[in-house]
LUMVEXKOL-637848 format. One record per residue: residue number from 1; residue in one letter; x, y, z of N, C-alpha, C, O in turn. Coordinates in Angstrom, 2 decimals. Layout:
<romars>
ROMAR; NUM; A; X; Y; Z; X; Y; Z; X; Y; Z; X; Y; Z .
...
</romars>
This chain:
<romars>
ROMAR; 1; M; -38.88; -77.53; 229.56; -37.63; -77.36; 230.33; -36.38; -77.55; 229.41; -35.33; -76.94; 229.64 .
ROMAR; 2; Q; -36.53; -78.38; 228.38; -35.39; -78.65; 227.51; -34.84; -77.35; 226.92; -33.64; -77.08; 226.98 .
ROMAR; 3; D; -35.77; -76.54; 226.34; -35.33; -75.32; 225.75; -34.68; -74.34; 226.76; -33.72; -73.64; 226.43 .
ROMAR; 4; V; -35.19; -74.32; 227.91; -34.63; -73.45; 228.93; -33.20; -73.92; 229.23; -32.28; -73.10; 229.25 .
ROMAR; 5; V; -32.99; -75.19; 229.45; -31.66; -75.75; 229.74; -30.70; -75.40; 228.60; -29.57; -74.94; 228.83 .
ROMAR; 6; L; -31.15; -75.61; 227.37; -30.30; -75.30; 226.21; -29.90; -73.85; 226.23; -28.74; -73.52; 226.00 .
ROMAR; 7; A; -30.85; -72.96; 226.50; -30.59; -71.51; 226.47; -29.64; -71.11; 227.58; -28.84; -70.19; 227.40 .
ROMAR; 8; M; -29.72; -71.79; 228.75; -28.87; -71.49; 229.84; -27.43; -71.96; 229.50; -26.46; -71.41; 230.04 .
ROMAR; 9; L; -27.28; -72.93; 228.65; -25.97; -73.39; 228.20; -25.37; -72.50; 227.10; -24.17; -72.56; 226.82 .
ROMAR; 10; A; -26.23; -71.67; 226.48; -25.77; -70.84; 225.38; -24.69; -69.84; 225.83; -23.81; -69.49; 225.04 .
ROMAR; 11; K; -24.75; -69.41; 227.01; -23.80; -68.46; 227.56; -22.42; -69.12; 227.68; -21.41; -68.59; 227.22 .
ROMAR; 12; E; -22.42; -70.34; 228.33; -21.13; -71.01; 228.49; -21.47; -72.45; 228.96; -22.53; -72.69; 229.53 .
ROMAR; 13; P; -20.54; -73.41; 228.71; -20.74; -74.77; 229.21; -20.88; -74.73; 230.76; -20.34; -73.85; 231.43 .
ROMAR; 14; A; -21.59; -75.69; 231.28; -21.81; -75.76; 232.68; -22.14; -77.22; 233.12; -22.53; -78.05; 232.30 .
ROMAR; 15; H; -21.98; -77.49; 234.39; -22.39; -78.75; 234.94; -23.78; -78.68; 235.47; -24.30; -77.58; 235.63 .
ROMAR; 16; G; -24.39; -79.74; 235.74; -25.83; -79.82; 236.10; -26.18; -79.01; 237.33; -27.20; -78.31; 237.34 .
ROMAR; 17; Y; -25.34; -79.10; 238.39; -25.61; -78.29; 239.58; -25.63; -76.80; 239.31; -26.45; -76.05; 239.86 .
ROMAR; 18; E; -24.72; -76.39; 238.48; -24.61; -74.96; 238.16; -25.86; -74.51; 237.40; -26.42; -73.44; 237.67 .
ROMAR; 19; L; -26.32; -75.38; 236.39; -27.50; -75.05; 235.61; -28.70; -74.99; 236.52; -29.54; -74.10; 236.40 .
ROMAR; 20; R; -28.80; -75.94; 237.45; -29.92; -75.93; 238.37; -29.99; -74.62; 239.20; -31.07; -74.07; 239.45 .
ROMAR; 21; G; -28.78; -74.16; 239.63; -28.70; -72.91; 240.31; -29.14; -71.73; 239.46; -29.79; -70.80; 239.95 .
ROMAR; 22; R; -28.79; -71.76; 238.21; -29.21; -70.65; 237.33; -30.67; -70.57; 237.15; -31.28; -69.50; 237.20 .
ROMAR; 23; V; -31.26; -71.75; 236.94; -32.75; -71.79; 236.74; -33.44; -71.41; 238.02; -34.40; -70.64; 237.99 .
ROMAR; 24; R; -32.97; -71.93; 239.18; -33.61; -71.60; 240.42; -33.49; -70.09; 240.72; -34.44; -69.47; 241.19 .
ROMAR; 25; G; -32.26; -69.52; 240.43; -32.10; -68.14; 240.69; -33.02; -67.29; 239.80; -33.55; -66.27; 240.24 .
ROMAR; 26; A; -33.20; -67.72; 238.55; -34.04; -66.98; 237.64; -35.57; -67.00; 238.06; -36.34; -66.08; 237.76 .
ROMAR; 27; L; -35.93; -68.10; 238.78; -37.30; -68.21; 239.19; -37.59; -67.62; 240.55; -38.76; -67.45; 240.93 .
ROMAR; 28; G; -36.56; -67.30; 241.29; -36.79; -66.74; 242.56; -37.42; -67.74; 243.51; -37.06; -68.92; 243.47 .
ROMAR; 29; P; -38.33; -67.32; 244.34; -39.00; -68.28; 245.29; -39.70; -69.43; 244.58; -39.84; -70.50; 245.18 .
ROMAR; 30; L; -40.15; -69.28; 243.36; -40.84; -70.36; 242.66; -39.82; -71.46; 242.37; -40.20; -72.63; 242.22 .
ROMAR; 31; G; -38.57; -71.12; 242.30; -37.55; -72.13; 241.98; -37.34; -73.12; 243.10; -36.74; -74.18; 242.88 .
ROMAR; 32; D; -37.81; -72.82; 244.29; -37.65; -73.74; 245.41; -38.42; -75.05; 245.19; -38.04; -76.10; 245.71 .
ROMAR; 33; A; -39.48; -74.96; 244.43; -40.37; -76.14; 244.18; -39.80; -77.01; 243.08; -40.34; -78.09; 242.82 .
ROMAR; 34; M; -38.72; -76.60; 242.41; -38.17; -77.36; 241.28; -37.55; -78.65; 241.79; -36.79; -78.66; 242.76 .
ROMAR; 35; N; -37.88; -79.72; 241.10; -37.30; -81.03; 241.44; -35.82; -81.00; 241.13; -35.44; -80.61; 240.02 .
ROMAR; 36; A; -34.99; -81.38; 242.04; -33.53; -81.31; 241.88; -33.07; -82.22; 240.71; -32.12; -81.87; 240.01 .
ROMAR; 37; G; -33.72; -83.37; 240.49; -33.25; -84.26; 239.43; -33.74; -83.87; 238.08; -33.30; -84.48; 237.10 .
ROMAR; 38; Q; -34.62; -82.89; 237.93; -35.18; -82.52; 236.70; -34.10; -82.04; 235.69; -34.18; -82.38; 234.51 .
ROMAR; 39; I; -33.16; -81.30; 236.12; -32.08; -80.80; 235.25; -31.28; -81.99; 234.72; -30.93; -82.02; 233.54 .
ROMAR; 40; Y; -30.99; -82.95; 235.55; -30.16; -84.13; 235.11; -30.88; -85.00; 234.15; -30.27; -85.53; 233.23 .
ROMAR; 41; V; -32.15; -85.17; 234.34; -32.99; -85.95; 233.39; -33.05; -85.26; 232.10; -32.93; -85.88; 231.04 .
ROMAR; 42; T; -33.25; -83.93; 232.13; -33.31; -83.12; 230.92; -31.95; -83.18; 230.17; -31.95; -83.37; 228.96 .
ROMAR; 43; L; -30.88; -83.03; 230.83; -29.51; -83.11; 230.24; -29.31; -84.43; 229.50; -28.81; -84.46; 228.38 .
ROMAR; 44; T; -29.71; -85.55; 230.17; -29.60; -86.85; 229.55; -30.39; -86.93; 228.26; -29.91; -87.47; 227.26 .
ROMAR; 45; R; -31.60; -86.40; 228.28; -32.45; -86.41; 227.08; -31.80; -85.53; 225.96; -31.77; -85.90; 224.79 .
ROMAR; 46; L; -31.31; -84.38; 226.36; -30.69; -83.51; 225.36; -29.45; -84.14; 224.73; -29.19; -83.98; 223.54 .
ROMAR; 47; A; -28.66; -84.88; 225.58; -27.52; -85.58; 225.03; -27.91; -86.65; 224.09; -27.28; -86.80; 223.04 .
ROMAR; 48; K; -28.94; -87.43; 224.41; -29.41; -88.47; 223.54; -29.92; -87.90; 222.23; -29.78; -88.54; 221.18 .
ROMAR; 49; A; -30.49; -86.74; 222.27; -31.03; -86.04; 221.05; -29.90; -85.37; 220.27; -30.16; -84.85; 219.18 .
ROMAR; 50; G; -28.72; -85.35; 220.77; -27.57; -84.73; 220.04; -27.57; -83.26; 220.14; -26.97; -82.61; 219.28 .
ROMAR; 51; L; -28.21; -82.66; 221.17; -28.26; -81.22; 221.30; -27.22; -80.69; 222.25; -26.91; -79.49; 222.23 .
ROMAR; 52; V; -26.65; -81.58; 223.13; -25.55; -81.22; 223.97; -24.52; -82.31; 223.95; -24.83; -83.45; 223.62 .
ROMAR; 53; T; -23.34; -81.97; 224.28; -22.25; -82.97; 224.53; -21.81; -82.76; 225.97; -22.09; -81.74; 226.60 .
ROMAR; 54; S; -21.14; -83.76; 226.44; -20.57; -83.54; 227.80; -19.22; -84.23; 227.91; -18.90; -85.18; 227.19 .
ROMAR; 55; E; -18.46; -83.71; 228.84; -17.16; -84.34; 229.11; -16.91; -84.23; 230.60; -17.40; -83.32; 231.28 .
ROMAR; 56; R; -16.15; -85.14; 231.08; -15.85; -85.17; 232.49; -14.79; -84.16; 232.86; -13.74; -84.08; 232.23 .
ROMAR; 57; A; -15.08; -83.38; 233.93; -14.17; -82.34; 234.46; -13.70; -82.79; 235.77; -14.47; -83.32; 236.57 .
ROMAR; 58; D; -12.42; -82.59; 236.03; -11.88; -82.93; 237.34; -12.57; -82.08; 238.45; -12.77; -80.87; 238.34 .
ROMAR; 59; G; -12.90; -82.83; 239.50; -13.53; -82.15; 240.63; -12.45; -81.59; 241.54; -11.26; -81.73; 241.25 .
ROMAR; 60; L; -12.84; -80.95; 242.62; -11.96; -80.43; 243.62; -11.64; -81.52; 244.60; -12.31; -82.55; 244.58 .
ROMAR; 61; P; -10.69; -81.38; 245.43; -10.36; -82.50; 246.39; -11.53; -82.96; 247.21; -11.66; -84.15; 247.52 .
ROMAR; 62; D; -12.38; -82.02; 247.56; -13.54; -82.42; 248.42; -14.83; -82.64; 247.63; -15.90; -82.81; 248.21 .
ROMAR; 63; R; -14.71; -82.64; 246.21; -15.89; -82.78; 245.36; -15.56; -83.83; 244.33; -14.41; -83.97; 243.91 .
ROMAR; 64; P; -16.58; -84.58; 243.92; -16.34; -85.59; 242.83; -16.19; -84.91; 241.51; -16.49; -83.72; 241.36 .
ROMAR; 65; D; -15.73; -85.69; 240.54; -15.65; -85.15; 239.18; -17.06; -84.84; 238.66; -18.03; -85.43; 239.13 .
ROMAR; 66; R; -17.18; -83.96; 237.74; -18.52; -83.54; 237.23; -18.50; -83.62; 235.74; -17.44; -83.60; 235.12 .
ROMAR; 67; R; -19.65; -83.70; 235.17; -19.87; -83.67; 233.73; -20.22; -82.23; 233.35; -21.13; -81.62; 233.91 .
ROMAR; 68; V; -19.47; -81.70; 232.40; -19.69; -80.36; 231.92; -20.35; -80.44; 230.57; -19.83; -81.07; 229.65 .
ROMAR; 69; Y; -21.50; -79.78; 230.44; -22.35; -79.87; 229.24; -22.12; -78.63; 228.38; -21.90; -77.53; 228.89 .
ROMAR; 70; A; -22.16; -78.83; 227.09; -21.99; -77.73; 226.11; -22.98; -78.01; 224.98; -23.36; -79.16; 224.75 .
ROMAR; 71; L; -23.40; -76.92; 224.26; -24.28; -77.02; 223.13; -23.55; -77.57; 221.91; -22.38; -77.27; 221.65 .
ROMAR; 72; T; -24.32; -78.41; 221.15; -23.78; -78.78; 219.81; -24.32; -77.73; 218.83; -25.14; -76.90; 219.22 .
ROMAR; 73; P; -23.90; -77.76; 217.59; -24.51; -76.88; 216.56; -26.03; -77.08; 216.49; -26.77; -76.10; 216.34 .
ROMAR; 74; A; -26.50; -78.28; 216.59; -27.96; -78.52; 216.58; -28.66; -77.90; 217.78; -29.78; -77.39; 217.69 .
ROMAR; 75; G; -27.97; -77.96; 218.88; -28.49; -77.30; 220.16; -28.50; -75.80; 219.98; -29.46; -75.16; 220.42 .
ROMAR; 76; Q; -27.51; -75.19; 219.37; -27.53; -73.78; 219.11; -28.66; -73.37; 218.23; -29.29; -72.34; 218.45 .
ROMAR; 77; Q; -28.92; -74.20; 217.17; -30.02; -73.88; 216.25; -31.38; -73.95; 216.97; -32.29; -73.15; 216.70 .
ROMAR; 78; R; -31.50; -74.90; 217.87; -32.73; -75.10; 218.59; -32.97; -73.88; 219.54; -34.10; -73.42; 219.67 .
ROMAR; 79; V; -31.96; -73.41; 220.17; -32.06; -72.19; 220.95; -32.54; -71.00; 220.17; -33.43; -70.25; 220.58 .
ROMAR; 80; A; -31.91; -70.85; 219.02; -32.29; -69.75; 218.14; -33.73; -69.85; 217.69; -34.43; -68.84; 217.63 .
ROMAR; 81; A; -34.18; -71.04; 217.39; -35.59; -71.22; 216.97; -36.50; -70.94; 218.17; -37.54; -70.30; 217.99 .
ROMAR; 82; W; -36.17; -71.37; 219.35; -36.99; -71.20; 220.54; -37.16; -69.69; 220.86; -38.23; -69.24; 221.25 .
ROMAR; 83; L; -36.04; -68.93; 220.69; -36.13; -67.50; 220.99; -37.07; -66.74; 220.06; -37.65; -65.73; 220.45 .
ROMAR; 84; T; -37.23; -67.24; 218.83; -38.10; -66.57; 217.90; -39.55; -67.10; 217.95; -40.42; -66.52; 217.31 .
ROMAR; 85; E; -39.82; -68.13; 218.67; -41.09; -68.72; 218.82; -42.07; -67.78; 219.54; -41.73; -67.29; 220.62 .
ROMAR; 86; V; -43.24; -67.51; 219.00; -44.13; -66.52; 219.64; -45.49; -67.13; 219.93; -46.44; -66.38; 220.15 .
ROMAR; 87; G; -45.63; -68.41; 219.93; -46.91; -69.12; 220.23; -47.37; -68.66; 221.57; -46.54; -68.39; 222.44 .
ROMAR; 88; W; -48.73; -68.56; 221.78; -49.27; -68.20; 223.08; -50.61; -68.89; 223.18; -51.36; -68.83; 222.20 .
ROMAR; 89; P; -50.96; -69.54; 224.23; -50.42; -69.42; 225.55; -49.12; -70.18; 225.80; -48.50; -70.05; 226.86 .
ROMAR; 90; K; -48.72; -70.98; 224.81; -47.39; -71.60; 225.01; -46.38; -70.65; 224.42; -46.57; -70.26; 223.27 .
ROMAR; 91; P; -45.37; -70.24; 225.07; -44.93; -70.84; 226.38; -45.78; -70.22; 227.55; -46.40; -69.16; 227.46 .
ROMAR; 92; D; -45.71; -70.97; 228.58; -46.41; -70.48; 229.78; -45.56; -69.39; 230.40; -44.43; -69.17; 229.97 .
ROMAR; 93; L; -46.09; -68.71; 231.42; -45.43; -67.50; 231.96; -44.03; -67.84; 232.48; -43.10; -67.06; 232.29 .
ROMAR; 94; T; -43.88; -68.99; 233.14; -42.57; -69.37; 233.65; -41.57; -69.57; 232.56; -40.45; -69.08; 232.64 .
ROMAR; 95; E; -41.98; -70.31; 231.50; -41.10; -70.61; 230.42; -40.70; -69.27; 229.74; -39.52; -69.07; 229.45 .
ROMAR; 96; F; -41.65; -68.38; 229.49; -41.38; -67.13; 228.80; -40.43; -66.25; 229.70; -39.52; -65.60; 229.18 .
ROMAR; 97; H; -40.65; -66.23; 230.99; -39.73; -65.51; 231.90; -38.31; -66.07; 231.80; -37.34; -65.32; 231.72 .
ROMAR; 98; L; -38.22; -67.38; 231.82; -36.86; -68.01; 231.66; -36.23; -67.71; 230.30; -35.01; -67.60; 230.20 .
ROMAR; 99; K; -37.03; -67.58; 229.29; -36.56; -67.24; 227.99; -35.92; -65.86; 228.04; -34.84; -65.65; 227.48 .
ROMAR; 100; L; -36.55; -64.95; 228.71; -36.04; -63.60; 228.76; -34.71; -63.56; 229.57; -33.74; -62.91; 229.19 .
ROMAR; 101; V; -34.73; -64.27; 230.67; -33.51; -64.29; 231.52; -32.37; -64.92; 230.76; -31.26; -64.38; 230.76 .
ROMAR; 102; A; -32.61; -66.05; 230.11; -31.51; -66.74; 229.34; -31.06; -65.92; 228.17; -29.87; -65.88; 227.86 .
ROMAR; 103; A; -31.98; -65.27; 227.51; -31.57; -64.43; 226.32; -30.74; -63.26; 226.76; -29.79; -62.87; 226.09 .
ROMAR; 104; A; -31.10; -62.71; 227.91; -30.29; -61.55; 228.40; -28.95; -61.97; 228.91; -27.95; -61.31; 228.65 .
ROMAR; 105; A; -28.91; -63.09; 229.66; -27.65; -63.55; 230.28; -26.61; -63.90; 229.20; -25.43; -63.56; 229.32 .
ROMAR; 106; A; -27.07; -64.57; 228.15; -26.16; -65.04; 227.10; -26.04; -64.09; 225.97; -25.35; -64.35; 224.98 .
ROMAR; 107; R; -26.75; -62.93; 226.10; -26.77; -61.95; 225.02; -27.22; -62.61; 223.69; -26.65; -62.31; 222.64 .
ROMAR; 108; L; -28.17; -63.44; 223.73; -28.75; -64.12; 222.55; -29.71; -63.27; 221.83; -29.80; -63.31; 220.60 .
ROMAR; 109; A; -30.45; -62.50; 222.57; -31.52; -61.68; 221.97; -31.85; -60.53; 222.97; -31.53; -60.64; 224.15 .
ROMAR; 110; D; -32.47; -59.47; 222.50; -32.90; -58.38; 223.32; -34.24; -58.79; 223.99; -35.25; -58.97; 223.31 .
ROMAR; 111; P; -34.25; -58.92; 225.30; -35.48; -59.25; 225.99; -36.69; -58.36; 225.59; -37.79; -58.89; 225.44 .
ROMAR; 112; V; -36.51; -57.07; 225.40; -37.57; -56.15; 225.08; -38.12; -56.49; 223.70; -39.33; -56.38; 223.49 .
ROMAR; 113; A; -37.28; -56.89; 222.76; -37.74; -57.30; 221.43; -38.51; -58.64; 221.51; -39.47; -58.85; 220.77 .
ROMAR; 114; L; -38.09; -59.52; 222.38; -38.87; -60.76; 222.58; -40.29; -60.49; 223.17; -41.29; -61.08; 222.76 .
ROMAR; 115; V; -40.31; -59.59; 224.13; -41.58; -59.16; 224.67; -42.47; -58.56; 223.61; -43.66; -58.87; 223.53 .
ROMAR; 116; D; -41.89; -57.69; 222.81; -42.67; -57.03; 221.75; -43.28; -58.08; 220.74; -44.43; -57.95; 220.30 .
ROMAR; 117; A; -42.47; -59.09; 220.40; -42.96; -60.09; 219.46; -44.12; -60.87; 220.15; -45.13; -61.17; 219.50 .
ROMAR; 118; Q; -43.97; -61.20; 221.40; -45.08; -61.93; 222.08; -46.32; -61.04; 222.17; -47.44; -61.51; 221.98 .
ROMAR; 119; R; -46.12; -59.74; 222.45; -47.24; -58.87; 222.53; -48.02; -58.81; 221.22; -49.25; -58.81; 221.22 .
ROMAR; 120; R; -47.33; -58.75; 220.13; -48.00; -58.70; 218.79; -48.85; -60.00; 218.61; -49.96; -59.95; 218.08 .
ROMAR; 121; E; -48.30; -61.14; 219.05; -49.02; -62.40; 218.88; -50.24; -62.44; 219.82; -51.31; -62.88; 219.41 .
ROMAR; 122; V; -50.08; -61.99; 221.04; -51.23; -61.92; 221.97; -52.37; -60.97; 221.43; -53.55; -61.29; 221.49 .
ROMAR; 123; L; -51.93; -59.81; 220.92; -52.91; -58.90; 220.36; -53.64; -59.50; 219.19; -54.83; -59.26; 219.03 .
ROMAR; 124; R; -52.98; -60.26; 218.38; -53.60; -60.91; 217.19; -54.66; -61.91; 217.76; -55.80; -61.91; 217.30 .
ROMAR; 125; R; -54.28; -62.73; 218.73; -55.17; -63.74; 219.32; -56.38; -63.01; 220.01; -57.53; -63.45; 219.92 .
ROMAR; 126; L; -56.08; -61.91; 220.68; -57.08; -61.20; 221.41; -58.19; -60.64; 220.35; -59.39; -60.74; 220.57 .
ROMAR; 127; R; -57.69; -60.09; 219.29; -58.59; -59.58; 218.24; -59.50; -60.76; 217.73; -60.71; -60.62; 217.59 .
ROMAR; 128; D; -58.89; -61.84; 217.49; -59.64; -63.04; 216.95; -60.66; -63.51; 217.99; -61.81; -63.79; 217.63 .
ROMAR; 129; A; -60.30; -63.60; 219.24; -61.24; -64.02; 220.29; -62.35; -63.04; 220.51; -63.49; -63.42; 220.77 .
ROMAR; 130; Q; -62.04; -61.75; 220.39; -63.06; -60.69; 220.60; -64.06; -60.73; 219.43; -65.26; -60.57; 219.65 .
ROMAR; 131; R; -63.59; -60.94; 218.21; -64.48; -61.04; 217.06; -65.41; -62.28; 217.28; -66.62; -62.19; 217.09 .
ROMAR; 132; A; -64.84; -63.38; 217.67; -65.63; -64.59; 217.86; -66.67; -64.38; 218.97; -67.81; -64.83; 218.86 .
ROMAR; 133; A; -66.25; -63.69; 220.03; -67.20; -63.47; 221.21; -68.33; -62.57; 220.78; -69.42; -62.71; 221.32 .
ROMAR; 134; M; -68.13; -61.61; 219.81; -69.18; -60.75; 219.41; -70.15; -61.36; 218.42; -71.18; -60.77; 218.09 .
ROMAR; 135; D; -69.83; -62.54; 217.96; -70.72; -63.24; 216.98; -71.96; -63.67; 217.72; -71.89; -64.49; 218.63 .
ROMAR; 136; R; -73.08; -63.14; 217.35; -74.36; -63.43; 217.97; -74.84; -64.88; 217.83; -75.71; -65.32; 218.58 .
ROMAR; 137; S; -74.27; -65.61; 216.86; -74.68; -66.96; 216.68; -73.98; -67.95; 217.58; -74.29; -69.14; 217.54 .
ROMAR; 138; V; -73.05; -67.49; 218.39; -72.30; -68.32; 219.27; -73.20; -68.75; 220.43; -73.87; -67.92; 221.06 .
ROMAR; 139; D; -73.21; -70.06; 220.71; -73.88; -70.58; 221.89; -73.41; -69.87; 223.14; -72.21; -69.65; 223.27 .
ROMAR; 140; P; -74.29; -69.51; 224.09; -73.90; -68.83; 225.31; -72.85; -69.58; 226.12; -71.99; -68.98; 226.75 .
ROMAR; 141; V; -72.94; -70.92; 226.10; -71.98; -71.72; 226.86; -70.58; -71.54; 226.25; -69.60; -71.33; 226.97 .
ROMAR; 142; A; -70.50; -71.63; 224.90; -69.23; -71.43; 224.17; -68.79; -69.96; 224.36; -67.59; -69.66; 224.43 .
ROMAR; 143; G; -69.76; -69.07; 224.45; -69.47; -67.63; 224.67; -68.75; -67.38; 225.94; -67.86; -66.53; 226.03 .
ROMAR; 144; L; -69.14; -68.16; 226.95; -68.52; -68.09; 228.26; -66.98; -68.41; 228.17; -66.12; -67.73; 228.74 .
ROMAR; 145; L; -66.73; -69.49; 227.43; -65.29; -69.85; 227.17; -64.56; -68.71; 226.46; -63.46; -68.32; 226.85 .
ROMAR; 146; L; -65.19; -68.19; 225.43; -64.52; -67.09; 224.73; -64.30; -65.91; 225.63; -63.28; -65.23; 225.51 .
ROMAR; 147; E; -65.23; -65.63; 226.52; -64.98; -64.52; 227.50; -63.78; -64.78; 228.35; -63.02; -63.86; 228.64 .
ROMAR; 148; G; -63.60; -66.03; 228.77; -62.47; -66.45; 229.64; -61.16; -66.26; 228.79; -60.15; -65.81; 229.32 .
ROMAR; 149; V; -61.20; -66.60; 227.49; -60.02; -66.46; 226.64; -59.66; -65.01; 226.54; -58.48; -64.68; 226.63 .
ROMAR; 150; V; -60.60; -64.13; 226.35; -60.40; -62.69; 226.21; -59.80; -62.13; 227.52; -58.84; -61.37; 227.49 .
ROMAR; 151; L; -60.36; -62.51; 228.64; -59.90; -62.04; 229.87; -58.45; -62.50; 230.15; -57.63; -61.72; 230.63 .
ROMAR; 152; R; -58.16; -63.77; 229.85; -56.77; -64.27; 229.98; -55.80; -63.56; 229.11; -54.70; -63.22; 229.56 .
ROMAR; 153; L; -56.14; -63.30; 227.86; -55.30; -62.60; 226.95; -55.03; -61.16; 227.41; -53.90; -60.67; 227.29 .
ROMAR; 154; R; -56.04; -60.51; 227.93; -55.92; -59.15; 228.51; -54.92; -59.15; 229.69; -54.10; -58.25; 229.83 .
ROMAR; 155; A; -55.03; -60.16; 230.49; -54.10; -60.26; 231.63; -52.65; -60.50; 231.11; -51.70; -59.92; 231.63 .
ROMAR; 156; D; -52.52; -61.33; 230.15; -51.25; -61.64; 229.53; -50.62; -60.37; 228.99; -49.42; -60.16; 229.14 .
ROMAR; 157; L; -51.42; -59.53; 228.36; -50.91; -58.30; 227.82; -50.43; -57.35; 228.96; -49.40; -56.69; 228.81 .
ROMAR; 158; E; -51.16; -57.28; 230.10; -50.68; -56.51; 231.19; -49.36; -57.03; 231.72; -48.45; -56.26; 232.01 .
ROMAR; 159; W; -49.26; -58.32; 231.84; -48.01; -58.91; 232.34; -46.85; -58.62; 231.34; -45.75; -58.29; 231.79 .
ROMAR; 160; L; -47.05; -58.72; 230.10; -46.05; -58.42; 229.07; -45.62; -56.93; 229.18; -44.44; -56.62; 229.03 .
ROMAR; 161; E; -46.55; -56.04; 229.44; -46.22; -54.65; 229.67; -45.31; -54.48; 230.86; -44.34; -53.72; 230.79 .
ROMAR; 162; A; -45.59; -55.14; 231.92; -44.73; -55.17; 233.16; -43.38; -55.71; 232.81; -42.37; -55.18; 233.26 .
ROMAR; 163; C; -43.31; -56.79; 231.99; -42.02; -57.33; 231.60; -41.19; -56.29; 230.79; -39.99; -56.13; 230.98 .
ROMAR; 164; E; -41.90; -55.63; 229.89; -41.21; -54.60; 229.04; -40.65; -53.50; 229.92; -39.51; -53.08; 229.73 .
ROMAR; 165; R; -41.45; -53.02; 230.87; -40.97; -51.93; 231.73; -39.68; -52.40; 232.51; -38.68; -51.68; 232.57 .
ROMAR; 166; M; -39.75; -53.61; 233.08; -38.62; -54.07; 233.92; -37.38; -54.23; 233.04; -36.30; -53.78; 233.42 .
ROMAR; 167; W; -37.52; -54.88; 231.86; -36.35; -55.09; 230.98; -35.81; -53.82; 230.39; -34.61; -53.68; 230.16 .
ROMAR; 168; T; -36.73; -52.87; 230.14; -36.22; -51.59; 229.64; -35.43; -50.81; 230.71; -34.42; -50.16; 230.43 .
ROMAR; 169; E; -35.93; -50.92; 231.93; -35.19; -50.29; 233.04; -33.85; -50.93; 233.25; -32.86; -50.24; 233.47 .
ROMAR; 170; R; -33.79; -52.26; 233.18; -32.50; -52.99; 233.36; -31.54; -52.60; 232.28; -30.35; -52.40; 232.53 .
ROMAR; 171; K; -32.07; -52.49; 231.04; -31.16; -52.15; 229.88; -30.62; -50.68; 230.09; -29.44; -50.41; 229.85 .
ROMAR; 172; A; -31.49; -49.78; 230.54; -31.01; -48.40; 230.78; -30.00; -48.29; 231.88; -29.11; -47.44; 231.84 .
ROMAR; 173; G; -30.14; -49.20; 232.91; -29.21; -49.20; 234.00; -27.83; -49.87; 233.72; -26.86; -49.68; 234.45 .
ROMAR; 174; A; -27.80; -50.65; 232.63; -26.62; -51.44; 232.33; -25.50; -50.61; 231.70; -24.44; -51.15; 231.39 .
</romars>
């Protein structure tokens, strides 16, 4: 969640309630299950780590003052590193989806290029898993795990293809 919050701040400084709304909006119905306090706990940790700064902003007459958070240079570097990370299965689907949304919103990276980088990594892992599964010396019980890994990676590839189609269409419509 820390990297997601940092990326959401890359577009512009924001207060916690606004960040929570951005994340919930990006997740659609899945965002309803998000713990309301999670953003604030994450912001506190990011501030302690020196990745964000905050300052008090005057509230409206009917609202209290709020803290507005902004990235530090170290926070900007971490966002840049996160966007180029291609490990799989980490990030999970939700985190990768939020990476695409945040990258597009803040114009940090081309979501289609991020999908392509992930696809290359998944294809590499799929080839490795398929080679291992074809090894006749593998115990059948371990072979069952390898079969599950191959099936999961194939499903991940299909999802990445769906992501590419959607982001390509969005790009064409913009």
